[in-house]
C-alpha positions in Angstrom: 5.3 6.0 32.0 1.8 6.5 31.2 -0.7 7.7 33.8 -2.6 5.1 35.8 -6.3 4.8 35.1 -9.0 2.9 36.7 -11.2 0.4 34.6 -14.2 -1.7 35.3 -14.4 -5.4 34.3 -17.1 -7.8 34.0 -17.1 -10.8 36.3 -17.7 -13.8 33.9 -17.2 -16.3 36.8 -16.7 -16.2 40.4 -16.1 -19.5 42.4 -15.4 -19.7 46.2 -16.1 -22.5 48.6 -18.3 -21.7 51.6 -16.9 -21.7 55.2 -18.1 -24.6 57.2 -19.8 -22.9 60.0 -23.6 -23.4 60.6 -24.1 -19.8 61.3 -22.0 -18.5 58.1 -25.0 -18.3 55.7 -28.5 -16.8 55.2 -31.0 -16.6 52.6 -32.9 -13.2 52.5 -36.6 -12.5 52.0 -35.6 -11.1 48.6 -34.0 -14.4 47.5 -30.3 -13.6 47.9 -27.9 -16.0 49.7 -25.1 -14.7 51.5 -22.3 -16.9 52.9 -18.7 -16.8 54.3 -15.9 -17.8 52.2 -12.5 -17.5 54.0 -12.4 -13.8 54.7 -14.9 -12.9 52.3 -18.8 -12.6 52.1 -20.1 -14.0 48.8 -23.7 -13.1 47.4 -25.6 -15.6 45.3 -29.0 -15.7 43.8 -29.9 -19.4 43.3 -32.4 -18.4 40.8 -29.7 -16.9 38.6 -27.6 -19.7 36.9 -24.5 -17.5 36.6 -23.7 -18.3 40.2 -22.1 -15.9 42.6 -22.7 -12.2 41.7 -20.5 -10.5 44.2 -17.4 -11.2 46.5 -17.2 -8.8 49.4 -13.9 -8.2 51.1 -13.4 -6.4 54.4 -12.8 -9.0 57.1 -9.3 -9.9 58.1 -10.2 -13.4 59.3 -12.5 -16.1 58.6 -16.2 -15.2 58.3 -18.3 -17.3 60.9 -21.6 -15.7 60.8 -23.8 -13.6 58.5 -27.3 -12.5 58.9 -29.8 -10.3 56.8 -31.6 -7.6 58.9 -35.5 -7.3 58.2 -36.4 -4.7 55.8 -38.5 -1.8 57.0 -41.1 -0.1 55.2 -39.5 2.2 52.5 -36.2 0.4 52.4 -34.9 -0.2 49.0 -31.9 -2.1 50.3 -31.3 -4.8 52.8 -28.8 -4.5 55.5 -26.4 -7.4 55.9 -24.3 -8.1 59.1 -21.3 -10.3 59.1 -18.8 -11.3 61.8 -16.0 -13.7 62.3 -12.3 -14.3 63.4 -11.3 -10.6 63.1 -13.8 -9.8 66.2 -15.5 -7.1 64.2 -18.9 -6.8 63.1 -19.3 -5.5 59.6 -22.3 -4.1 57.8 -23.2 -4.0 54.1 -26.0 -2.6 52.0 -27.3 -5.2 49.6 -29.2 -4.6 46.4 -31.7 -7.4 46.0 -32.2 -6.7 42.4 -28.6 -7.6 41.1 -27.2 -9.1 44.3 -24.5 -6.6 44.6 -23.6 -4.8 47.8 -21.5 -1.7 49.2 -19.6 -1.5 52.6 -21.3 0.5 55.2 -19.2 0.3 58.3 -17.5 -1.8 61.0 -18.7 -2.1 64.5 -16.3 -3.1 67.2 -17.0 -4.5 70.7 -16.2 -8.1 71.1 -12.9 -9.3 72.4 -12.9 -12.9 70.6 -14.3 -14.3 67.3 -17.8 -13.8 66.6 -19.8 -17.1 66.3 -23.5 -16.2 65.6 -25.9 -13.4 64.8 -29.7 -13.1 65.3 -31.9 -10.3 64.1 -35.4 -8.9 64.6 -37.6 -5.9 63.7 -39.0 -4.3 66.8 -42.0 -1.8 67.1 -42.3 -0.4 70.6 -45.9 1.1 71.4 -46.2 4.4 69.9 -42.7 4.4 68.2 -41.5 3.6 64.7 -40.1 0.2 64.0 -36.3 -0.4 64.4 -34.1 -3.1 63.9 -32.1 -5.0 66.7 -29.5 -7.8 66.4 -27.6 -9.9 68.7 -24.1 -11.2 68.3 -22.5 -14.0 70.2 -18.8 -14.5 70.5 -16.0 -16.7 71.9 -15.5 -14.0 74.7 -18.7 -15.5 76.4 -20.9 -12.5 75.6 -23.8 -11.7 73.9 -24.0 -7.9 72.6 -27.4 -6.4 71.8 -27.2 -3.8 68.9 -29.8 -1.6 67.4 -29.7 -0.1 64.0 -31.2 3.1 63.1 -30.8 3.9 59.3 -31.9 7.6 59.9 -28.9 8.2 62.3 -26.2 9.2 60.1 -23.5 9.6 62.4 -24.1 6.5 64.6 -26.5 4.1 63.0 -25.4 1.1 65.1 -25.5 1.5 68.8 -24.8 -0.9 71.6 -27.8 -1.5 73.8 -26.4 -4.2 76.2 -23.7 -6.7 76.8 -24.9 -10.0 78.3 -22.5 -12.5 80.0 -23.4 -16.0 79.5 -24.0 -18.0 82.8 -21.5 -20.4 83.4 -19.3 -18.6 80.9 -20.1 -20.9 78.0 -19.3 -20.0 74.5 -22.4 -19.0 72.3 -22.8 -20.8 69.1 -26.4 -19.9 68.2 -29.0 -17.2 68.9 -32.5 -16.5 68.1 -34.7 -13.4 68.6 -38.7 -13.2 68.5 -41.4 -11.0 69.7 -43.2 -12.8 72.4 -46.9 -11.6 71.2 -48.6 -10.1 68.4 -48.0 -6.5 69.9 -44.3 -7.2 70.3 -44.6 -6.0 74.0 -42.0 -8.6 75.0 -39.0 -10.0 73.1 -37.3 -13.3 73.7 -33.7 -14.1 73.2 -32.6 -17.8 73.2 -28.9 -18.7 73.6 -27.1 -22.0 73.3 -23.5 -23.0 73.0 -20.9 -25.1 74.4 -23.3 -26.7 77.1 -26.4 -28.8 76.9 -29.0 -26.2 77.9 -30.9 -23.5 76.3 -30.9 -20.3 78.1 -34.0 -17.8 77.7 -33.6 -14.2 78.2 -36.6 -11.7 77.9 -37.0 -8.0 77.5 -39.6 -5.3 77.0 -39.8 -3.8 73.8 -39.5 -0.2 75.3 -36.4 -0.8 77.4 -34.8 -3.7 75.5 -33.0 -4.8 78.8 -32.4 -8.6 78.6 -32.5 -10.7 81.8 -32.1 -14.4 82.2 -35.6 -16.0 82.8 -35.1 -19.7 82.3 -32.4 -22.5 81.5 -34.0 -25.4 79.5 -32.5 -28.9 80.2 -32.9 -31.9 78.1 -30.1 -32.1 75.5 -27.2 -34.3 76.2 -24.3 -32.5 74.3 -23.7 -29.0 72.7 -26.6 -27.4 71.1 -25.9 -26.0 67.7 -28.9 -24.1 66.3 -32.1 -22.3 67.3 -35.1 -21.0 65.4 -38.4 -19.4 66.4 -41.8 -19.4 64.8 -45.4 -18.8 65.6 -47.4 -22.1 65.5 -50.3 -20.5 63.6 -50.9 -17.2 61.7 -53.9 -16.3 63.9 -53.5 -13.8 66.7 -52.6 -15.2 70.1 -50.8 -18.2 68.6 -48.0 -19.9 70.7 -44.4 -19.7 69.9 -42.4 -22.7 68.8 -38.6 -23.1 69.4 -36.6 -25.7 67.8 -33.1 -26.5 69.1 -30.8 -28.9 67.3 -27.9 -30.6 69.2 -24.8 -32.8 68.8 -26.8 -35.4 70.8 -28.6 -36.1 67.4 -31.8 -34.9 68.4 -34.1 -31.8 67.8 -36.0 -30.6 70.8 -39.1 -28.6 70.1 -40.3 -26.0 72.9 -43.7 -24.3 73.3 -43.8 -20.6 74.6 -47.3 -19.7 75.7 -48.7 -16.5 77.1 -50.5 -17.4 80.1 -50.6 -20.1 82.8 -49.0 -23.6 82.7 -52.4 -25.3 82.6 -53.5 -23.3 79.6 -50.2 -24.1 77.8 -50.8 -27.8 78.3 -54.4 -27.4 76.9 -53.0 -25.7 73.9 -50.3 -28.4 73.3 -51.6 -30.7 70.6 -51.0 -34.6 70.7 -49.0 -34.2 74.2 -49.0 -36.7 76.8 -49.8 -34.9 80.2 -47.9 -37.4 82.3 -44.7 -37.0 80.3 -45.1 -33.3 80.0 -45.1 -33.0 84.0 -42.1 -35.3 84.7 -39.2 -33.5 86.5 -36.9 -33.5 83.4 -39.9 -31.7 81.6 -41.0 -29.2 84.0 -42.7 -26.1 82.9 -40.7 -22.9 83.1 -42.4 -19.6 84.2 -41.0 -16.4 82.5 -42.3 -12.8 82.2 -41.5 -9.8 79.8 -42.9 -6.4 79.7 -45.3 -7.1 82.7 -46.8 -10.2 80.9 -46.3 -13.7 82.1 -45.3 -16.5 79.8 -44.5 -20.2 80.2 -42.0 -22.5 78.3 -42.6 -26.3 78.1 -41.0 -29.2 76.3 -43.1 -30.0 73.2 -41.6 -32.8 71.3 -38.4 -34.8 70.7 -37.4 -35.4 66.9 -35.5 -38.7 66.4 -34.1 -39.8 63.1 -30.6 -38.4 62.6 -27.6 -40.7 63.1 -25.0 -37.9 63.8 -24.6 -34.4 65.2 -27.4 -32.0 63.9 -25.9 -28.5 62.9 -29.0 -26.6 62.1 -32.7 -26.5 62.3 -34.8 -24.0 60.3 -38.5 -23.3 60.3 -40.7 -22.7 57.1 -44.5 -22.2 56.7 -46.3 -23.5 53.5 -48.8 -21.3 51.6 -51.6 -23.2 53.2 -50.1 -22.5 56.7 -48.6 -26.0 57.5 -45.3 -25.9 59.5 -42.2 -27.5 58.1 -38.8 -28.0 59.9 -35.6 -28.5 58.0 -32.7 -30.3 59.8 -29.1 -30.6 58.5 -26.9 -33.3 59.9 -23.4 -34.7 59.8 -24.8 -38.0 58.6 -25.1 -36.4 55.3 -28.8 -35.9 55.2 -31.3 -33.3 55.3 -34.8 -34.0 57.0 -38.0 -32.1 56.5 -40.3 -32.6 59.5 -44.0 -32.1 59.6 -46.7 -32.4 62.2 -49.2 -35.3 61.6 -52.6 -33.7 61.5 -54.3 -36.4 63.3 -52.0 -37.4 66.1 -49.8 -34.3 66.3 -46.7 -36.4 66.2 -43.8 -34.9 64.2 -42.7 -37.2 61.4 -40.1 -37.0 58.5 -42.0 -36.0 55.4 -38.9 -36.1 53.2 -35.3 -37.0 53.5 -32.8 -35.6 51.1 -29.0 -36.0 50.8 -26.9 -39.2 50.7 -26.7 -42.7 52.2 -23.1 -43.1 53.0 -21.3 -46.0 51.4 -17.9 -45.7 53.1 -16.7 -46.6 56.6 -16.1 -43.5 58.5 -18.5 -41.3 56.4 -21.2 -41.2 59.0 -19.2 -39.3 61.6 -18.9 -35.5 62.1 -15.0 -35.8 61.0 -15.7 -38.6 58.3 -14.8 -38.6 54.8 -17.7 -37.0 53.5 -18.2 -34.8 56.4 -22.0 -34.3 56.4 -24.0 -31.3 55.8 -23.2 -28.1 57.9 -26.2 -26.1 57.4 -29.6 -26.1 55.8 -31.6 -23.1 54.5 -35.1 -22.5 53.1 -35.9 -20.3 50.3 -38.4 -17.3 51.1 -41.3 -19.1 49.6 -40.4 -22.6 51.1 -40.1 -24.3 47.7 -36.2 -24.9 47.7 -33.7 -25.8 50.1 -29.9 -25.6 50.1 -27.2 -27.3 52.1 -23.4 -27.1 52.5 -21.2 -30.0 52.5 -17.4 -30.6 53.6 -16.1 -29.6 50.1 -17.3 -26.0 50.4 -20.0 -26.8 47.7 -23.7 -26.2 47.9 -26.5 -28.8 46.9 -30.1 -27.5 46.1 -33.4 -29.2 45.9 -36.6 -27.7 44.4 -40.0 -28.8 45.4 -42.1 -30.2 42.4 -45.9 -30.0 43.3 -47.0 -32.1 40.5 -44.9 -35.0 41.6 -45.0 -34.1 45.3 -41.2 -34.6 45.5 -38.2 -32.9 46.1 -36.0 -32.7 42.7 -32.3 -31.9 42.9 -30.7 -29.1 40.7 -27.3 -27.8 40.1 -25.8 -25.3 42.5 -22.5 -23.6 42.8 -19.0 -24.9 44.3 -15.4 -23.6 44.8 -12.1 -24.2 46.4 -12.0 -23.9 50.3 -8.4 -22.9 50.6 -5.9 -20.9 48.4 -6.0 -21.4 44.8 -2.3 -22.2 43.9 -2.3 -23.0 40.0 -4.1 -22.3 36.8 -4.0 -23.9 33.4 -6.2 -23.3 30.4 -6.8 -26.0 27.8 -4.9 -25.1 24.5 -8.4 -24.2 22.8 -9.7 -22.4 25.7 -12.6 -24.9 26.3 -11.8 -25.2 29.9 -9.7 -24.0 32.8 -7.9 -26.3 35.3 -7.2 -24.9 38.9 -5.3 -26.7 41.9 -5.7 -25.7 45.5 -4.2 -26.3 48.8 -7.6 -28.1 49.7 -6.2 -30.9 47.7 -8.3 -30.9 44.7 -8.0 -30.2 40.9 -11.0 -28.8 39.3 -12.0 -28.4 35.9 -14.4 -25.3 35.1 -15.9 -24.7 31.6 -18.6 -22.4 30.0 -22.1 -24.1 29.5 -22.7 -23.4 25.9 -25.1 -26.0 24.7 -27.6 -28.7 25.3 -30.2 -28.0 28.0 -33.6 -26.9 28.6 -32.7 -23.4 30.2 -31.4 -21.3 27.5 -30.9 -18.5 29.9 -28.2 -20.3 31.7 -26.0 -20.8 28.3 -22.7 -19.0 28.7 -22.6 -19.3 32.5 -19.4 -20.9 34.1 -19.6 -24.0 36.2 -17.5 -26.6 37.7 -17.7 -29.6 35.2 -15.4 -32.0 36.7 -13.1 -32.7 39.9 -10.4 -34.8 38.1 -8.1 -35.1 41.1 -9.1 -35.4 44.9 -5.6 -36.0 46.6 -4.1 -36.4 50.0 -1.6 -33.6 49.7 -2.0 -29.9 49.1 -1.6 -29.3 45.2 0.7 -26.5 44.1 0.7 -26.5 40.2 -1.0 -27.8 37.2 -0.4 -27.7 33.5 -2.3 -29.1 30.4 -0.4 -31.2 28.0 -0.6 -29.4 24.8 -3.6 -30.2 22.3 -4.4 -33.5 24.3 -6.9 -34.0 26.8 -4.5 -34.6 29.6 -2.7 -32.8 32.4 0.1 -33.0 35.1 -0.2 -31.7 38.5 2.4 -31.3 41.4 1.8 -31.3 45.0 3.4 -31.5 48.5 5.1 -34.8 47.5 8.2 -35.8 45.5 6.4 -37.0 42.3 4.1 -35.5 39.7 1.0 -37.3 38.6 -0.2 -37.3 34.8 -4.1 -37.7 34.3 -6.2 -38.4 31.0 -9.7 -37.4 30.5 -12.1 -40.4 30.6 -14.9 -41.1 28.0 -17.6 -40.4 30.6 -16.3 -37.0 31.2 -15.5 -36.2 27.8 -19.1 -37.1 26.5 -20.6 -34.9 29.3 -18.2 -31.9 28.3 -19.0 -32.4 24.6 -22.7 -32.1 25.4 -22.4 -29.1 27.6 -19.6 -27.1 25.9 -20.2 -28.2 22.3 -16.6 -29.2 22.2 -15.1 -31.9 19.9 -13.9 -35.2 21.5 -11.7 -38.1 20.6 -12.7 -41.0 22.8 -10.9 -43.7 20.7 -8.3 -44.6 23.4 -9.7 -43.1 26.5 -10.7 -45.3 29.5 -14.3 -45.2 30.3 -14.0 -43.7 33.8 -11.9 -43.4 36.9 -12.3 -44.8 40.4 -10.3 -44.1 43.7 -9.5 -47.0 46.1 -10.4 -46.6 49.6 -7.3 -44.9 51.5 -5.7 -44.5 47.9 -3.9 -41.6 46.3 -4.1 -42.8 42.7 -7.2 -42.8 40.5 -7.6 -46.2 38.8 -8.9 -46.6 35.1 -12.2 -48.5 34.8 -12.4 -49.9 31.2 -15.5 -52.1 31.8 -18.5 -49.7 32.4 -21.0 -52.6 33.0 -19.2 -53.5 36.2 -16.9 -52.1 38.9 -13.3 -52.5 39.2 -12.5 -55.7 40.8 -10.7 -55.9 44.3 -6.9 -55.7 43.8 -6.5 -57.8 46.9 -8.5 -59.9 49.5 -7.8 -57.2 52.1 -9.5 -54.7 49.9 -12.4 -56.8 49.3 -12.9 -57.5 53.0 -12.9 -53.7 53.7 -16.2 -53.6 52.3 -15.8 -50.8 49.6 -13.7 -50.6 46.6 -14.1 -47.0 45.9 -16.0 -44.0 46.3 -19.0 -45.5 44.6 -20.9 -48.7 44.3 -22.5 -48.3 40.9 -21.6 -47.7 37.1 -20.0 -44.3 37.0 -21.0 -43.4 33.2 -24.6 -44.1 34.3 -24.3 -41.7 37.0 -23.3 -38.9 34.6 -26.0 -39.9 32.1 -28.3 -37.3 33.3 -25.7 -34.6 33.3 -25.7 -34.2 29.5 -28.5 -31.4 30.0 -27.1 -29.5 33.1 -23.8 -29.2 34.9 -23.0 -32.1 37.4 -24.3 -32.2 40.9 -21.9 -32.2 43.9 -22.1 -35.8 44.5 -21.3 -36.5 40.8 -18.3 -34.0 40.9 -16.9 -35.7 44.1 -17.3 -39.2 43.0 -17.9 -39.7 39.3 -16.0 -37.2 37.5 -12.2 -38.2 38.5 -9.7 -38.6 35.6 -7.6 -41.8 35.7 -4.0 -41.3 36.6 -1.8 -42.7 33.7 1.7 -42.0 34.8 4.0 -41.0 37.8 7.1 -38.9 37.2 9.6 -39.4 39.8 13.2 -37.7 40.3 12.7 -34.7 42.8 13.8 -34.9 46.4 11.3 -32.5 47.9 7.9 -31.0 47.4 7.1 -29.8 43.8 7.1 -26.1 43.7 6.3 -25.4 40.0 5.9 -27.1 36.4 4.8 -26.3 32.8 4.4 -28.2 29.6 5.6 -27.2 26.2 3.0 -26.0 23.9 3.2 -29.0 21.8 2.8 -31.3 24.8 5.9 -33.3 24.4 8.0 -31.8 27.4 7.3 -31.2 31.1 9.6 -29.0 32.9 9.5 -29.1 36.7 11.2 -28.0 39.9 11.0 -28.8 43.7 11.5 -26.9 46.9 15.2 -26.6 47.4 17.9 -24.9 49.7 21.0 -26.3 47.8 22.3 -26.6 44.3 21.8 -30.3 44.2 17.9 -30.0 44.5 17.4 -26.5 42.9 17.4 -28.2 39.5 14.8 -28.3 36.6 14.0 -31.8 35.4 12.7 -32.3 32.0 10.4 -35.2 31.1 9.5 -36.4 27.7 5.7 -37.4 27.2 6.1 -40.1 24.8 7.6 -42.7 27.1 7.4 -40.7 30.2 11.2 -40.8 30.7 13.4 -38.1 32.3 15.7 -36.2 29.9 19.1 -36.2 31.5 21.0 -34.4 32.9 18.8 -32.1 34.8 19.2 -28.2 34.4 21.4 -26.8 37.0 21.9 -23.1 37.6 19.8 -22.0 40.4 20.8 -22.3 44.2 17.3 -22.1 45.9 13.8 -22.9 45.1 12.7 -22.3 41.4 9.5 -20.3 41.7 8.3 -20.6 38.2 9.2 -22.1 34.8 7.7 -21.1 31.5 8.2 -22.1 27.7 8.5 -19.5 25.0 5.5 -19.4 22.5 7.7 -21.5 19.9 9.0 -23.7 22.7 12.7 -22.7 21.7 13.3 -21.1 25.0 12.6 -22.2 28.5 12.7 -19.4 31.3 13.0 -20.1 35.1 13.1 -17.8 38.0 13.6 -18.4 41.7 14.1 -17.3 45.3 17.9 -16.8 44.5 16.9 -13.5 42.7 18.2 -14.7 39.3 16.6 -15.7 36.1 17.9 -18.3 33.7 17.1 -18.7 29.9 17.7 -22.2 28.5 17.7 -23.0 24.7 16.6 -26.1 22.8 19.5 -28.5 22.2 18.5 -31.8 20.5 15.8 -33.4 22.5 16.6 -31.3 25.5 17.7 -27.8 26.8 21.0 -26.2 27.6 22.1 -23.0 29.5 21.8 -19.8 27.2 22.0 -17.0 29.6 22.0 -16.4 33.4 21.2 -13.1 35.1 22.4 -13.7 38.8 21.0 -10.3 40.0 17.7 -10.0 38.0 16.1 -8.3 41.1 17.3 -7.3 44.3 14.9 -9.8 46.2 13.4 -13.2 45.3 11.6 -13.3 41.8 8.0 -14.7 42.2 6.9 -15.1 38.6 7.7 -14.7 35.0 6.1 -14.6 31.5 7.0 -14.7 27.9 5.6 -12.0 25.5 3.6 -13.0 22.5 5.6 -15.3 19.9 4.9 -13.0 17.0 6.8 -10.1 18.5 10.1 -9.5 16.3 12.1 -9.1 19.4 11.7 -11.7 22.3 10.4 -10.1 25.6 9.8 -11.6 28.9 8.9 -10.1 32.1 9.8 -11.1 35.6 8.0 -9.9 39.0 9.6 -9.8 42.3 9.3 -9.1 46.0 11.2 -6.0 45.4 8.1 -4.3 44.1 9.3 -4.3 40.5 8.1 -5.8 37.1 11.0 -5.9 34.9 11.0 -6.4 31.0 13.9 -8.1 29.2 14.3 -7.8 25.5 16.7 -9.8 23.3 17.7 -11.0 19.9 19.8 -14.1 19.1 19.1 -15.5 22.6 20.9 -12.5 24.4 18.6 -10.4 26.7 19.1 -7.1 28.3 17.0 -4.9 30.5 14.4 -3.1 28.3 12.4 -1.3 31.3 10.8 -1.6 34.6 7.7 -0.6 36.4 7.5 0.1 40.1 4.5 -1.0 42.3 3.7 -0.2 45.8 3.8 -3.8 47.1 5.5 -7.0 45.9 4.4 -8.3 42.6 3.4 -12.0 42.7 1.8 -12.9 39.5 2.3 -11.7 35.7 1.0 -13.3 32.4 1.2 -11.8 28.8 -1.8 -12.1 26.4 -0.8 -14.7 24.0 -1.4 -12.3 20.8 -0.5 -8.8 20.1 -3.4 -6.4 19.9 -4.7 -5.0 16.7 -2.4 -2.0 17.2 0.6 -4.4 17.5 0.9 -3.9 21.4 1.5 -6.5 24.0 -0.7 -6.7 27.0 0.5 -7.8 30.5 -1.6 -8.7 33.6 0.0 -8.0 36.8 -1.1 -9.3 40.2 0.2 -8.1 43.7 0.4 -9.3 47.2 -2.2 -6.7 48.2 -4.6 -8.2 45.6 -4.4 -5.5 43.0 -4.8 -6.4 39.5 -3.5 -4.3 36.6 -3.6 -4.7 32.7 -0.7 -2.8 31.2 -0.2 -2.2 27.4 3.4 -2.4 26.2 5.2 -1.2 23.2 8.8 -2.2 22.2 11.0 0.5 20.6 13.4 -0.3 17.8 16.5 0.2 20.3 15.0 -2.4 22.4 13.2 -0.3 25.2 10.0 -1.2 26.6 7.4 1.6 26.9 4.3 1.4 29.2 1.7 2.7 26.7 -1.3 2.4 29.0 -1.6 1.1 32.7 -5.1 0.4 33.9 -6.0 -0.9 37.4 -9.0 -2.8 38.0 -11.9 -1.1 40.0 -11.1 -1.6 43.8 -14.2 -3.6 44.2 -12.7 -6.3 42.0 -9.5 -6.5 44.0 -8.6 -9.7 46.1 -8.3 -9.3 49.7 -4.9 -11.1 49.6 -2.2 -12.2 47.3 -2.8 -12.9 43.8 -1.4 -16.4 43.3 -1.4 -16.7 39.6 -2.8 -15.1 36.5 -3.9 -16.8 33.1 -5.2 -15.3 30.0 -7.8 -17.5 28.1 -6.5 -18.6 24.7 -8.3 -16.8 21.9 -11.5 -18.4 20.6 -13.3 -17.8 17.4 -16.5 -16.5 18.9 -15.0 -13.9 21.3 -14.6 -10.3 20.7 -11.0 -9.3 20.1 -11.2 -6.1 22.1 -12.6 -8.1 25.3 -10.5 -10.9 26.8 -11.0 -13.2 29.6 -8.4 -13.3 32.6 -8.4 -16.0 35.2 -7.2 -14.9 38.5 -6.2 -17.4 41.4 -6.4 -16.1 44.9 -4.8 -16.9 48.3 -8.4 -16.3 49.6 -9.7 -19.4 48.0 -11.4 -17.6 45.2 -11.3 -18.2 41.4 -12.1 -15.4 39.2 -12.6 -14.7 35.5 -12.9 -11.1 34.5 -13.7 -10.0 31.0 -11.2 -7.0 30.4 -11.1 -4.5 27.4 -7.7 -4.6 25.9 
């Protein structure tokens, strides 16, 4: 056994959907976006077309809040704070140059999940500037922390724990200095009540006390943000609060008396301001008196408002960005003459489906809105976990949408490369099948060539998807889900044309339908053959429902502009569906695994089972889509994986019954060749065939008994050739399709703990398998949970033979492609 070495690998592609929490993302002053994704924190520079640069794994629960601490003079890195369901605050050191990070430490204190974080740089009189931040959690407390980078032993110190009055759960926090000298600090707290609580503290003692409770909202308040009204000294402070009551309220914090505050307010009706519901609240901090008064009510959204964020333009004008469940972003500005706040721009979508304009509707709205540091770009997060981005074009005085990043929001359960390696299909428990490809041609930005993107979303389903397989050299695939049937899809012309432009791939569109469309409440994507008009209603009831599909305009026309850049999220989720051409029936329970032969003529599949009758492998031929009977019967429990050998002469199956079975081709079907009832001491989770050009056939099996076993055979008789012991259950294996230039085999191995290894193997004449080299990827590249599946990219002409790309499906919802030296 060779010694284990650690190797680095380049991340060609990292994809992960963002968590749908309004506090789970932040955009740093240096241009790096951090967002929570399952239990990870992802770093992304929107100006870099290559997408996510780092996935940081330390949390053991969903990440609900992230915040960058302000940089102090002399800092070369930025501190990032994150919190979530694991009740722990975690700190990271982020390098703005390449958007990478290193883990610093965990800070414990809360007894329940952390929902929100606010941060501030404070300069007490005669003392150096220090950073403070506040965390709000479901234990109904707000904790105030100080960070001192010079304190090596204890850089994070708890200053105070504040119990919220009425014991409501904090959902948003905001911190700000009250004056130019920062003698006083204000903390605003909102949550599961309709009031805004105002706490203040002196900069020297940092002891926060409740000073005022601001009424007005009619539902829970979701977001807070402070900004100085003007850049001049002595300017008032403005607070924006966004609520589930569909309104944004603006509040003015003024140093001095109530009368001077009223005189300072522009465009304010005095009689309205002095009504009982809008009374002026007197507060104090650091010996100085202030007052808080209602400033304005912003109307326009039709559903819950999740976030409100301030920005200031280069000429000093204030802009407010609000994100709502009505699928829109609004950019508000104050009219210079009247002082009334109006909507300067509205970005997003106009819903076309019934039920889409609710917080739990089919589209689900926008969950957060963020400004870029310069205020020239905005990004927002939708229900699908994907980001949308708009850049301001000053020449047109308009906001223009540009491509962003996307990813699965739940465990990635299946992977399958196209036979030529042009694209990768992934299925997930988030009920989608997604197509990922490398942008290699056509476009105005040459720096983005070579970057990976989601190019199509062929299937949006109503069941969790478990597996997928491309069908040989054709542009079709089959998928299996938590239902009793499999569905076969083929590539439409609109998507084929787009992929041809973006990936320089050759296409045959002679027999392909023009596009696909999903009926309301349907599970089957319908083909559209007439691109000049929509699919007609299939019934009078459907026509009366008021919507045929997810879109009401010609689908290929919507993709016409995407021949120069990857598609936007609304095109991915609506206009890149693949039509369903066949359903394959026969199984009695949910599909557990499937695969297709390399020539694409046979599909093998299995379902979840607890008896011999259901633990069968069913074969389907793809010419007339009929089942090849009888089904293959040998297993007694669920079959976990089926794989065809490289020449399709043999079929290998492994299962929870701890046995593996080899089937050999017989006529048009397959028959039992060899059955090993005790292949492992515990359930077998995965298997893989060695390269087809090996003189002796080799396959590997991976089990919960923490073993990878190698089986070698000639004339269809296999025996144990060796084994490799790991420290945790092995959940995924895959052989490189070809041998190396030295004639060795390369096996990728993934474990339940998230470790990924690349093992080089040699086969001796006597049939023994020798581990020549065992390399574990650097710990920073490990997954935080189970490796669900591994898949090597087929060899392409332009790639270096010594470096190959490995796709990794993670239980954490991430899809990764690492470039590994073999």
